[in-house]
N, C-alpha and C positions, 0 to 999 in steps of 0.2 A: 243563409243556411249557414256556411261555415262557421258563423259567429256561433250558432249556436252549438257544434258538432264541438267548435272549439273549450265552449263553456263547460260542454258536458266532458269532456275530456279532462280538463284541468278542476274537475270539480272529482270525479270517479279517480282520479291521481292522486288526489288527498287522501281518499277512505284506504286506496290501495296503501301509500304510505305510513297510513295510522296503523291499520288493519295488518301488514304487515311488524312495525314497530310493537306493537301488542305481544305478537307471535313469538318474536325474537324475544322479546324480554320475560315471557311468560319461559322461554326454554331456556336462555341466559341463569335467569335466578333456581330454575331445575338442574343446572350446572352442567348444560346438554353440551357435547363437543359441538365443531364448525359444523358438522352436516347434520345435527340435532335441531340447531339456529337456522338453518338456511329450509330445513324441511319445514318446520313450525312456523316461521314466518311469512314465507312466498303459500302454505296453506291455506293462511289465516286469510291472507289478501284475497285470493282465488279459487279459495273451496266453494264457498257459495256458491258462483257462476255456475263452477264446473256441474254442482249437483243441479243446481236449474238444470243444465240443459240436457245431464243423463236424462233428467225425469222426462222433460218436451221430448227426447228423440232426437236433440241435436246432438250428433255424434259425426268425430271426435268433437269434444266441447270446444268452445271459441276460443277457452287459453289454447288451445293446442296449436290454431289456425293462423292465430293472431297475439303472439307471445308480448306485445311489449309493454302488458299490466303482469307478467310472470318477471322481465327483467327488471320493471321498474320497483318490483317487492324483492327483486334479490339484490340488487344495488344499495337499497334501504339497508337492507338488513345487514348486507358486510359494512356497509357504514359505522350502525349502529354494533356492531360488534367489534368493530375497530376501534370506535370508540369509548368500548366497556373491556375494551382488553388492555388499550393503552394508558387509561385513566379509570383505579378501582374505585376513585371515590363518588364515580358519578352515579353509583347504588346506592349511595346513601347519602343523605342531607338534603338541602336544598336545590340542590344538582337534578336529582330524583322529583323531586318533589315539584317544581317549574316542569320539565319535563311530562310529566303526567296531566298536568293541568291543560299544556297546551296538545296534548297528544287527547288527550279527551275532547276538546274541541274540535281536531280533527275527525276523530272515529265518532261522533256525532254526525260531521257532514257527510262522512263515508257512508253512513247506515243509512241515511236520510237517499241517499243519491243510491247505492245500492237497491233499495227498497222501490225505488220508483222506476229504477232501469230494469231490475227483472222484471218489474209488472210489461213494461213497455215490449220486453223480448219474449213474452207470451203473448201476446196481442201481436205484433208480428209474424209470430209463427201460425196465427189463426185460431189461438183460442182465448179471443178477447170475449165472446157471448159465455164463458165459463169463468163467473166471477169468481168464486172461492177458489176456480184451479190456480188466477191471475195472485190472487190476491197473496193464496199460500207459496206459490212463487215466489212474488218480492216479498216475502219477510224470509224464505229459504234465502233468498239469493245474498239478503243481507245479513244474516245471523250464522249463518253456515256454516263461515269459513272459523268462526271464532268455537263451536260446537265442534268441530272436528281437529280443531287445537286442544282444547280443551281434553278430550277425548286419547289424544295422541299424548299428552302430558299428564294420561292417570287423575283428572280432578272433575267434579260436578262440573259440566256447564255454566258459565259464568251467567247467560242466557236464564238460566233456571231460577236462580236463586238472590240477584242482585239490581236492583236500581232500575226495576221494570223496563228491563234491558226489548228485550223481546215486544212487548207491549206498545212499547214506541213504534217501531217498526208496524205490528198487527193497525194501527192505529191508523198510520199516513198511508199504508196500504189498501186499509179500506175506504180511507176518503180519496184518494187518485181515483179509486176502479168507481167509485159512487159519482166523484164528479167529471169522468172524462169523457163521455158521452153527452152531458147535458151543458159543459162551459169548453171556452178554448184548450184544447188537449194541454199546450204550455203553461198557462195558468193551472189548471188541473195536475198538475207533476210537479208545479211549484209549491203549490199549497201541501199536495200530498208531503212529500220532501220536508217542508217547514215544518210540517206538524212535527215529525219524527223528530226533526232537528231539536226544537224548541223543548218536547217533550222530556227527551235522553238529557239535556242541560240543564232541566229545573227538577227531576231525577236526581241527578249528578248533588245541585248544589243543596239541594231539602233533604236528601236523603230517603227518597221516598223510596219504600219498596213493598210488595204484595203480602196479606197476609198470611201467615204460615198455621201450622194445624196445632201445632204445640208454641205455647206463647214463650217467648227469650225473657230472659230472667234478667 
């Protein structure tokens, strides 16, 4: 059991780092000050879980009871802020390109992990028979932080327009919810998370996007 918890913590930690980094980079590119960078970075990392907890009445949200992920997000944001502050070239050229590729992989892992963790949290709270609810909570855990980040940054949420991000989370959540009572719970969880990660990486690699009503020129 300790090994499983350690693995879960490790995967969630990777996701937290990736989400915190994405939030911080949005703030840095928007030329926000240190406080703005911290707020956007931390909100992106833990905002989805906070929304989930509020919806199911788990108050105060887990991030306030056990702030380990808040601390991890804060450290990540500060390291990134200092790195950019000390080396302005980091924002351009091959450094940024390499950074974005690495973060994309971490982000996919984090999205998959947070999606299934969101469902697990809902099931443990006693809502396992409400399939639509647990799927929704899984997705909101995965994408909620990014939505809050984009709203605070004054831009259209990334999940509504780019690389079927939310659709990957929805697919994985549905798969996990559908399998959890039919096969071993751990295998179902891994299958759901894997589906999210694979779809997310393939969508980025091949630039998959959902169609829009207005055709792009």
